[in-house]
Structure formats: structure tokens, C-alpha cells
C-alpha positions in Angstrom: -7.4 -39.2 -14.4 -5.7 -42.5 -14.8 -7.1 -45.1 -17.1 -6.4 -48.8 -16.6 -5.1 -50.9 -19.4 -7.5 -53.4 -21.1 -7.3 -56.5 -23.0 -6.1 -60.1 -22.4 -2.6 -61.2 -22.9 -2.5 -64.5 -24.7 -1.0 -67.2 -22.5 -0.7 -69.7 -25.3 2.6 -70.0 -27.0 3.3 -71.9 -30.2 5.6 -74.9 -29.7 8.8 -74.7 -31.7 9.2 -77.8 -33.9 12.2 -79.9 -33.1 15.0 -80.1 -35.6 14.6 -83.1 -37.9 17.1 -85.9 -37.4 19.3 -87.3 -40.2 17.6 -89.6 -42.5 18.5 -93.3 -41.8 20.6 -95.3 -44.3 22.1 -94.2 -47.6 25.1 -92.4 -45.9 28.2 -92.1 -48.1 31.3 -93.8 -46.9 34.1 -91.3 -46.1 37.0 -91.0 -48.5 40.0 -93.0 -47.5 38.1 -95.5 -45.5 39.2 -99.1 -45.6 38.1 -100.9 -48.7 37.6 -97.7 -50.7 38.9 -97.7 -54.3 41.4 -95.0 -55.2 39.1 -93.3 -57.8 36.0 -93.6 -55.7 36.1 -90.0 -54.4 36.5 -88.4 -57.8 33.7 -90.5 -59.1 31.4 -89.3 -56.4 32.3 -85.7 -57.2 31.5 -86.2 -60.9 28.2 -87.8 -60.0 27.3 -84.8 -57.7 28.1 -82.3 -60.5 26.0 -84.3 -63.0 23.1 -84.4 -60.5 23.4 -80.7 -59.9 23.3 -80.1 -63.7 20.1 -82.2 -64.0 18.4 -80.3 -61.2 19.3 -76.9 -62.8 18.0 -78.2 -66.1 14.8 -79.3 -64.5 14.4 -75.9 -62.8 15.0 -74.1 -66.1 12.4 -76.4 -67.7 9.8 -75.7 -65.1 10.5 -71.9 -65.3 9.9 -72.0 -69.1 7.0 -74.4 -69.0 5.1 -72.5 -66.3 5.2 -68.8 -67.2 3.5 -66.2 -65.0 -0.2 -66.0 -65.3 -0.1 -62.4 -66.4 3.3 -61.8 -68.2 4.5 -58.3 -68.8 4.8 -56.8 -72.2 8.0 -57.6 -74.1 9.1 -54.0 -74.0 9.1 -54.1 -70.1 7.0 -50.9 -70.0 3.7 -52.5 -68.9 1.7 -50.4 -66.4 0.8 -51.9 -63.1 -2.6 -53.4 -62.7 -5.2 -52.4 -60.2 -6.5 -54.9 -57.6 -9.0 -54.5 -54.7 -7.7 -54.8 -51.2 -8.5 -58.1 -49.4 -8.1 -57.1 -45.8 -8.6 -53.7 -44.0 -8.1 -52.9 -40.4 -8.7 -49.9 -38.1 -8.4 -49.1 -34.4 -10.9 -47.1 -32.3 -9.7 -45.5 -29.0 -11.2 -45.8 -25.6 -14.7 -44.2 -25.8 -14.1 -41.4 -23.2 -12.6 -40.6 -19.8 -14.1 -39.2 -16.6 -17.5 -38.3 -18.1 -20.9 -40.1 -18.2 -22.4 -40.7 -21.7 -23.0 -43.3 -24.3 -20.8 -44.4 -27.3 -21.9 -45.9 -30.6 -19.8 -47.8 -33.0 -20.9 -48.0 -36.7 -19.2 -50.0 -39.4 -19.8 -49.8 -43.2 -18.5 -51.0 -46.5 -19.7 -49.3 -49.7 -21.0 -51.6 -52.4 -18.1 -52.5 -54.7 -17.7 -53.3 -58.4 -14.9 -55.8 -58.0 -14.9 -59.6 -58.2 -14.2 -60.3 -54.5 -16.7 -62.5 -52.8 -17.2 -63.8 -49.2 -15.3 -62.4 -46.3 -16.4 -60.9 -43.0 -16.3 -57.6 -41.1 -16.2 -57.3 -37.3 -15.4 -55.2 -34.3 -13.9 -56.7 -31.2 -12.7 -55.4 -27.9 -10.2 -58.2 -27.7 -7.9 -56.3 -30.1 -4.9 -58.6 -29.9 -4.9 -61.2 -32.7 -5.2 -64.8 -31.9 -2.1 -66.9 -31.4 -0.7 -67.7 -34.9 -2.0 -71.0 -36.2 0.3 -73.9 -35.5 0.3 -77.6 -34.8 -1.0 -78.3 -31.3 1.8 -79.5 -28.9 2.1 -83.3 -29.3 1.5 -85.5 -26.3 4.4 -87.6 -25.0 4.7 -91.0 -26.8 3.1 -93.9 -24.9 5.6 -96.1 -23.2 7.0 -98.8 -25.5 6.1 -97.0 -28.7 9.0 -96.6 -31.2 10.5 -93.2 -31.5 9.3 -91.2 -34.5 6.1 -93.3 -34.8 3.2 -91.3 -36.1 0.6 -90.0 -33.6 -3.0 -91.1 -33.7 -4.1 -87.8 -35.1 -1.5 -87.9 -37.8 -2.3 -91.4 -38.9 -6.0 -90.7 -39.1 -7.0 -92.7 -36.0 -8.2 -91.4 -32.7 -9.4 -87.8 -32.0 -9.0 -85.4 -34.9 -6.5 -82.5 -34.7 -8.0 -79.1 -33.7 -8.4 -77.0 -36.8 -6.4 -73.8 -37.0 -8.6 -70.6 -36.5 -9.6 -68.8 -39.6 -8.0 -65.3 -39.4 -10.4 -64.1 -42.0 -13.6 -65.0 -40.1 -15.2 -63.0 -37.3 -14.3 -64.3 -33.8 -17.0 -65.8 -31.7 -16.8 -62.9 -29.2 -17.0 -60.1 -31.8 -18.8 -57.1 -30.4 -20.3 -56.2 -33.8 -20.4 -57.9 -37.2 -21.0 -56.4 -40.6 -23.3 -58.5 -42.8 -22.9 -57.2 -46.3 -21.6 -54.2 -48.3 -24.1 -51.3 -48.6 -25.8 -51.6 -45.2 -24.2 -50.3 -42.0 -24.0 -52.2 -38.8 -24.2 -50.3 -35.5 -24.2 -51.0 -31.8 -23.2 -49.6 -28.4 -19.6 -49.6 -27.2 -18.7 -50.3 -23.6 -19.0 -47.4 -21.2 -16.9 -46.2 -18.2 -13.3 -45.2 -17.6 -12.2 -48.9 -17.9 -13.8 -49.3 -21.3 -11.3 -50.7 -23.8 -10.4 -49.6 -27.3 -11.7 -51.6 -30.3 -10.1 -53.4 -33.2 -12.0 -53.5 -36.5 -11.2 -55.9 -39.4 -12.8 -56.6 -42.7 -11.9 -59.3 -45.3 -12.9 -60.3 -48.8 -15.7 -58.3 -50.4 -16.1 -56.3 -47.2 -12.6 -55.0 -47.1 -12.6 -52.4 -49.9 -13.7 -49.1 -48.4 -14.4 -50.5 -44.9 -14.8 -47.7 -42.4 -15.8 -47.4 -38.7 -17.1 -44.4 -36.9 -17.2 -43.9 -33.1 -19.6 -41.3 -31.7 -20.0 -40.4 -28.0 -22.8 -38.2 -26.5 -22.1 -36.8 -23.1 -25.1 -35.2 -21.3 -23.8 -34.4 -17.8 -23.8 -30.7 -17.0 -20.1 -30.2 -16.7 -19.2 -31.8 -20.0 -22.2 -31.8 -22.3 -21.0 -32.4 -25.8 -20.6 -34.6 -28.9 -17.3 -36.4 -29.6 -16.8 -38.3 -32.9 -14.1 -39.7 -35.0 -13.3 -42.0 -37.9 -11.2 -44.9 -36.6 -7.7 -45.0 -38.1 -5.4 -47.7 -39.3 -2.5 -48.7 -37.1 0.7 -46.7 -37.8 4.0 -45.6 -36.3 3.4 -41.9 -36.5 0.5 -39.6 -35.6 0.4 -35.8 -35.6 -2.2 -33.7 -33.7 -2.4 -29.8 -33.6 -4.6 -27.9 -31.2 -4.1 -29.6 -27.9 -3.7 -27.7 -24.6 -3.1 -28.0 -20.9 -4.2 -24.5 -19.9 -7.3 -23.3 -18.2 -10.1 -26.0 -17.9 -8.6 -28.1 -20.7 -8.4 -31.9 -20.0 -6.6 -33.5 -23.0 -5.3 -37.0 -23.2 -3.8 -39.3 -25.8 -5.3 -42.8 -26.2 -2.9 -45.5 -27.2 -4.3 -48.9 -28.4 -2.1 -51.8 -29.3 -4.1 -54.5 -31.3 -0.9 -56.5 -32.1 0.4 -59.7 -30.4 3.6 -58.0 -29.2 4.3 -55.0 -27.1 4.8 -51.5 -28.6 7.1 -48.8 -27.3 5.9 -45.2 -27.8 7.3 -41.7 -27.4 5.0 -38.7 -27.1 6.6 -35.5 -28.2 5.0 -32.2 -27.2 5.8 -28.8 -28.9 4.7 -25.4 -27.6 5.5 -21.8 -28.3 9.1 -22.4 -27.0 9.8 -25.6 -28.9 10.0 -29.2 -27.8 8.9 -29.9 -24.2 11.5 -32.4 -23.0 10.1 -34.9 -20.4 11.5 -38.4 -19.8 8.0 -39.5 -18.6 6.8 -39.1 -22.2 9.4 -41.4 -23.7 9.6 -45.2 -23.8 5.9 -45.8 -22.9 5.2 -49.6 -23.2 1.8 -50.6 -24.4 1.2 -54.3 -23.8 -0.2 -56.4 -26.6 -4.0 -56.3 -26.9 -4.3 -53.4 -24.4 -4.8 -49.7 -24.3 -3.8 -46.9 -22.0 -4.3 -43.1 -21.9 -1.8 -40.4 -21.1 -3.0 -37.1 -19.6 -1.0 -34.4 -21.3 -0.9 -32.2 -18.2 1.3 -35.0 -16.6 4.0 -34.6 -19.3 3.8 -31.0 -20.4 5.6 -29.4 -17.4 3.0 -26.8 -16.6 0.1 -25.1 -18.5 0.7 -24.6 -22.2 -2.0 -22.8 -24.2 -1.3 -24.4 -27.6 0.3 -27.7 -28.3 1.3 -29.9 -31.2 1.6 -33.6 -30.4 3.6 -36.2 -32.2 3.1 -39.8 -31.3 6.1 -41.8 -32.4 6.2 -45.6 -32.2 9.7 -47.0 -31.7 8.7 -50.6 -32.1 5.4 -52.2 -33.1 2.3 -50.5 -34.5 -0.6 -48.9 -32.6 -3.7 -46.8 -33.0 -3.5 -43.3 -31.4 -6.1 -40.6 -30.8 -6.3 -37.3 -28.9 -9.3 -36.2 -27.0 -9.8 -32.6 -25.9 -12.3 -31.3 -23.3 -12.6 -27.6 -22.4 -14.8 -27.7 -19.3 -18.4 -26.5 -20.2 -17.2 -25.0 -23.5 -17.1 -28.2 -25.5 -15.2 -31.5 -26.1 -14.3 -33.6 -29.1 -11.6 -35.8 -30.6 -8.8 -33.8 -32.3 -8.4 -35.6 -35.6 -5.0 -37.0 -36.6 -3.5 -34.7 -39.2 -2.1 -35.5 -42.6 1.7 -35.8 -42.5 3.7 -32.5 -42.5 3.4 -30.8 -45.8 4.0 -27.3 -47.2 0.3 -26.8 -47.9 -2.5 -27.9 -45.5 -6.2 -27.8 -46.3 -8.9 -28.0 -43.6 -12.5 -28.5 -44.8 -15.6 -28.3 -42.8 -16.0 -24.7 -41.3 -19.7 -24.2 -40.5 -21.4 -21.0 -41.5 -22.5 -20.3 -37.9 -19.0 -20.6 -36.4 -18.7 -18.0 -33.6 -14.9 -18.4 -33.1 -12.0 -20.2 -34.7 -8.4 -20.7 -33.4 -5.6 -21.7 -35.8 -2.6 -23.7 -34.4 0.4 -24.4 -36.6 3.7 -26.2 -35.9 6.9 -25.8 -38.0 9.8 -28.3 -38.1 13.1 -27.6 -36.3 14.9 -27.1 -39.6 13.2 -23.9 -40.7 10.7 -21.2 -40.0 7.4 -21.1 -41.9 5.8 -18.0 -43.5 2.3 -18.9 -44.5 -0.6 -17.2 -46.1 -4.1 -17.9 -44.8 -6.9 -18.3 -47.4 -10.6 -19.3 -47.1 -12.6 -21.1 -49.8 -16.0 -19.5 -50.1 -18.9 -20.0 -52.5 -17.0 -18.3 -55.3 -13.4 -19.5 -54.7 -10.4 -18.6 -52.6 -10.1 -15.3 -50.8 -7.9 -13.8 -48.0 -9.7 -13.0 -44.7 -9.2 -9.3 -43.8 -7.0 -8.9 -40.8 -5.7 -12.5 -40.9 -3.7 -12.6 -44.0 -0.7 -14.6 -42.8 1.0 -16.3 -39.9 4.7 -16.7 -39.0 5.9 -19.9 -37.2 9.4 -20.1 -35.8 11.4 -23.3 -36.4 10.5 -26.1 -34.0 7.8 -24.1 -32.4 4.0 -23.6 -32.3 2.2 -20.4 -33.3 -1.5 -19.7 -32.9 -3.9 -17.0 -33.9 -7.6 -16.2 -33.1 -9.5 -15.8 -36.4 -12.8 -14.8 -34.7 -16.0 -15.2 -36.7 -13.9 -15.8 -39.8 -16.6 -17.5 -41.9 -19.0 -14.5 -41.7 -22.1 -16.7 -42.0 -20.8 -18.7 -45.0 -19.5 -22.2 -45.1 -15.8 -22.5 -45.9 -12.6 -24.5 -46.0 -9.2 -23.1 -44.8 -5.9 -23.4 -46.6 -2.4 -22.6 -45.4 0.3 -22.4 -48.1 3.8 -20.8 -48.4 3.9 -17.1 -48.7 6.9 -17.6 -51.0 6.6 -20.7 -53.3 10.4 -20.8 -53.3 10.5 -21.3 -49.6 8.2 -24.3 -48.7 8.3 -25.6 -45.2 6.4 -28.7 -44.1 3.9 -27.9 -41.4 1.2 -29.4 -39.3 -2.0 -27.4 -38.6 -5.2 -27.7 -36.6 -8.3 -25.5 -36.2 -10.6 -25.3 -33.2 -14.2 -24.2 -34.2 -16.8 -23.0 -31.7 -20.6 -22.8 -32.2 -22.7 -20.9 -29.6 -26.4 -21.4 -28.9 -29.0 -18.7 -28.3 -28.6 -19.1 -24.5 -24.8 -18.5 -24.7 -23.8 -22.2 -24.3 -21.1 -23.3 -26.7 -19.6 -26.5 -28.2 -16.3 -27.1 -29.9 -14.9 -29.3 -32.7 -11.4 -29.6 -34.1 -10.5 -29.7 -37.8 -7.1 -30.7 -39.2 -5.0 -30.9 -42.4 -6.6 -33.4 -44.7 -6.0 -35.1 -48.0 -8.4 -35.3 -51.0 -11.3 -37.8 -51.2 -9.7 -39.2 -54.3 -12.0 -41.7 -56.1 -14.1 -42.4 -53.0 -14.4 -41.7 -49.3 -17.0 -42.6 -46.7 -18.2 -41.7 -43.2 -20.3 -44.3 -41.5 -22.5 -42.8 -38.7 -25.2 -40.3 -39.9 -28.5 -39.6 -38.4 -31.8 -38.3 -39.9 -31.8 -34.5 -40.4 -28.4 -34.2 -38.6 -25.7 -34.5 -41.2 -24.2 -31.8 -43.4 -21.6 -32.5 -46.1 -18.9 -29.8 -46.9 -17.2 -30.1 -50.3 -14.2 -27.9 -51.3 -12.5 -28.0 -54.7 -8.8 -27.1 -54.1 -8.1 -26.9 -57.9 -10.4 -27.0 -61.0 -14.1 -27.0 -61.0 -15.4 -30.4 -60.0 -18.4 -32.7 -60.2 -19.0 -34.8 -57.1 -21.5 -37.6 -56.4 -22.8 -37.9 -52.8 -24.6 -41.1 -51.8 -26.6 -41.8 -48.6 -26.6 -45.6 -48.1 -29.4 -47.8 -46.9 -30.2 -47.5 -43.2 -28.9 -50.0 -40.7 -32.6 -51.0 -40.2 -33.8 -50.4 -43.7 -34.2 -47.8 -46.5 -33.3 -47.2 -50.1 -30.1 -45.4 -51.0 -30.2 -41.8 -52.3 -27.7 -40.0 -54.5 -27.1 -36.3 -55.3 -24.7 -34.8 -57.8 -23.0 -31.6 -56.8 -21.1 -29.0 -59.0 -18.2 -27.2 -57.3 -16.6 -24.0 -58.7 -12.8 -23.8 -58.9 -11.6 -23.2 -55.4 -15.1 -23.0 -54.1 -17.0 -24.6 -51.1 -20.5 -26.0 -51.1 -22.4 -27.5 -48.2 -25.5 -29.8 -48.6 -27.6 -31.8 -46.3 -26.6 -35.4 -46.5 -28.9 -37.3 -49.0 -31.1 -39.5 -46.8 -32.4 -42.9 -47.9 -36.1 -43.2 -48.5 -37.8 -45.1 -45.7 -34.7 -44.6 -43.4 -34.6 -46.8 -40.4 -31.5 -46.5 -38.2 -28.3 -44.8 -39.1 -26.8 -44.5 -42.6 -23.4 -43.9 -44.3 -22.4 -41.1 -46.6 -20.0 -41.7 -49.6 -18.4 -39.0 -51.7 -17.0 -39.8 -55.1 -15.1 -37.4 -57.4 -16.4 -37.8 -60.9 -14.4 -35.0 -62.6 -12.1 -32.0 -61.8 -10.8 -31.2 -58.4 -9.0 -32.3 -56.3 -11.8 -32.3 -53.8 -11.6 -32.3 -50.0 -14.7 -33.0 -47.9 -16.0 -33.2 -44.3 -19.2 -34.2 -42.6 -20.7 -32.3 -39.7 -23.0 -34.3 -37.4 -25.2 -31.9 -35.2 -27.2 -33.3 -32.3 -28.4 -30.3 -30.2 -29.3 -31.2 -26.6 -30.1 -29.3 -23.4 -29.7 -26.0 -25.3 -26.2 -26.9 -26.3 -25.4 -26.9 -30.1 -23.5 -30.2 -29.9 -21.6 -31.1 -33.1 -18.6 -32.9 -34.4 -16.8 -32.7 -37.8 -14.9 -35.5 -39.6 -12.9 -35.2 -42.8 -13.5 -37.7 -45.5 -10.3 -39.2 -46.9 -9.6 -41.6 -49.8 -10.5 -45.1 -48.7 -7.6 -46.6 -50.7 -9.9 -49.6 -51.6 -7.6 -50.5 -54.5 -3.8 -51.0 -54.8 -1.4 -51.0 -57.7 0.2 -54.4 -58.5 3.4 -54.2 -60.5 3.8 -56.4 -63.5 6.6 -59.0 -63.5 8.7 -60.5 -66.2 9.9 -64.1 -66.2 13.7 -64.4 -65.6 14.9 -68.1 -65.4 18.4 -66.8 -64.6 17.2 -65.9 -61.1 18.1 -69.4 -59.9 21.7 -68.7 -60.6 21.9 -65.5 -58.4 
């Protein structure tokens, strides 16, 4: 199934300004010219040195008279300050491929406590940024006008110059706009195989914690299921574990380039025999403001049951996502994993999981010997019969865990069997749920980081969302908040106590008077670290449709280093 590219290439090109000509008059007469006094050249040199000294003195004076607004402490040991982010961006993939359904986009920014004001939040199918602001190309000078004469616009007469577009304001063709923090905005995405990916941007007070969810419901008989993901920032590296090209699997990678220049991408596939080398997977060019999908079966050289996928960007930055569909057995987005690490934690195993398949990749440098642990209601334990897994260097290993949760919610952790021999790995977990009529649905979990101070997932429905919380360390206290609804409602909050190493699942707190969809925010108040996931379950046609998304630190603040004044910098 081939998917056409989308987006519009900008035909406009900023005009390069001409080099300024030499200033008229005031030119020094060359040394040795007729009529020049013998000491004239030396005098000129002396004058130049004196002028330079005056300039340096002035610079030193300015440096001393205008110190930094926030000078560092005299001992040079000042801690960096914390500031809120002022711009946040994310990329959503093409909604789906080859199936009939409907896709919803939901954007949300939690209410903040910072001083930022104003700003905007929007989603736009025209992902490529506008042409950088520049002066409009000047028209040819009228006949007879002197060279270098000011134009009508520059002199204030005639038509005014076109103002440069505001890169911090929502474009006129935005598909969805976010009005204010604390209230989600939701709307339909385009449908069909030619539907484009989406770029999302928030500025000012809407930037800290800005998040976007994309949810697709497919109701046709051959592919009934629920596919959901949290849209990710642009990057140059994406890892996915749990893909396949065997049986009825139809998996593809979606590549979206929201930038104004082309990106060059390699897709590396790893199976149980190592790297699958294929020239067709290297040097894929993604045009600016466009997206394309790559069917894994076209680059995997035959059926491979378990795959790890590494999307590497040679030049530029893109958004990447991987969608998996297993015939009538279920479909979902395979979440991008945390970067390779010696320990990987996957939250969000539902109590009624009927099957689970673990897929792990080890780097070419070393084998990985890992112990498998589950986090239950009382802490970590080792599942009987599935105590460990061995992964050969550069290869993928997989194991069926069966009904591993045994009717209790859980999180799964992989860690080195020998702490003296850590190997950085990537891991993914397929989870299946089966209805009473035997029909099943699948979702994929992946290695995830802690929620940190705060994490949010945007698209939640009445009676359909469950929040999974796992403390990977000490006992923890967590606050879970359901926002106002997109159409109205009053936020609701619940405090949850987690035992050390334990997992708790709660229905998402729903706002009173809920109208529309709402967001769920998790905040760590003490203890931890805490990892979290949200399950959205929307049963339809006797199929237990569900999708699971991990909640990750929203990085709404950044550390700003202190600086000391150093006038001597002008001499370096």
C-alpha cells in the first residue's frame, strides 16, 4: 500500500540583499601620492591607534555600566535558574492507511503557574513553516530616478510594506486552535490514504506542557480496532520494538517533515539474525512540508516475526511513527521507545490481558542477559516460568509471556541479570485483550521514562479511561487531575498512594458536568520515581478496542545557566 506525499512546497524564496557599496567621500589618500608630506603616513597610523584605544575604552565602559540583569554570585557557584519554555512543537503522523475509520486530534495545555502570557496553540496540515520573514523584493527603480534613492515604502509615501508574518501566531488555515490553558480543543483529522500528517505548535502561556493526542477508530470488519498515540517532537532518532512482517501483519513507518528543507532518512531493521541490510531503506528523501509512509515488508527481505526498527535522520529533523495491524487480531501505533538503556520499564499492563509478547533488541557491541520483573499491587516480583531473557549482540529476541498479569494490573521491568554487566537495550511489549465472543484487540507498550514533575495525555472519554501508576523506587504520592471538558465541566483531582515498587490503576477522574473530551495530568508530589500510562477503551461490535499511551515528563521548564560579566571578552 503506497501512500502519496502531502504538503505544499513553498515557491517563495527570500531575496538575498545586495552587498553595500563603499561610502562616498572621506577616502584616505594613498601613502606616497603626489603632494603627501613625508610624516603623513605615520601620523595616520598614530591616529588609528588612538581611535582604536578610544573604542576599546568605550566598550569597557559600556560593559561596566551595563551589567547583566541577573549577575551570578561572586563565588561563581550560582545554581542555574528555572524558566518556562516559550515554544513547544510536535508532529502527528498520517492518520491510517488502507482502512476506513475516523481520526480525532485533541490538543491541551495544563494551567501553569508561571508568568508567561499571551501566545497561541494550533494544529495545521501545512506542516512546513512559512518562508522566513524578509524584506519584500524591491521593484526596479523608475526610469530617471537616481541610484540608491529610497523607495516609496521606505520613505513613508506610497503603499505600506507588507508586514512580516508572526511566527508565534496561529496561521489562517490552522486546522485546530487551542484557546486557553486548562481546556482541551478537539476536532476531526482528514481521512483517507492521502491524509497528511499534522504539525502542532504552541507559544507563550500555551507552550509549557502542550500535548496533542491522535485517536483513530476503525470499524470495518477486517480491521476493527482503536489506534492512538501522543504526538512526538521532531528528532533525528526513533526506536521501535515489536514490529513484524510475518503472517497477516501490515506494518509501516510514517515519516513527516515539518521543516522548510528536505530530510534524508535511513530505516534500519533488526531481526533474530541481526541487521537486515537493504539499500531501499537508506537515503529516503522526505520533501519539506510533506509526509510519506514506508511499508516494512518492502524493505525487510521476507517475513520476519519480530523486528526492532531504528529511524535515523542523516540531515534535517522529522517526526516518525510506526503503525502495526494484525489482520482481525488488532491494530495500534507502536510507541517510540525511550533511548537504549540498561533498564527499561513498561507501564500499563491491563488486568484482563490474555496474551503478551516481549521483544528486545541488544546493540552490536554486546549480548544482554536480562531479568524480567512485574510490578504488582505489593511491589516487584518475578513471573514463574519467565524469569529472564538472553539477547545476542545486534539481534532481536522475543518470548511469549502468556497471561502474565494473572488478573492484576502491572508494569514490566527489564534490568541486567548482573549489575556489573549492563547492556543498553530497546524493548517493546504487545498486549492482547479478548472479548467474550473470542474477538481480540492489541496494543503495544514500550520502554518509558518517569512522569517527573508533570505529564499529560489529552484525549479521554467519559467512562473509558484508566490510569496506571507504577513506582519504580520508593513509595510515592501522586496527584491525578481530570481537566475541564472541551465543551464544559469542572476539573476533578484525586490523590493516589503507591507502595514502593507497586502498581495501582484508577479510573481517570472525570470533571463534574463533563461535556466533550478531557485531559488527564499526573504530578509526582513525593517519592518515586513514577512511571504512568493511560488506557482508553472503546468497545465496539463485540471487539474490546483499546489503546495505551505512556505519560512522560512534559519538560515545561528548562534550566538557564547563570553568567558572569567578563569585559575581557572583547580582547579574545
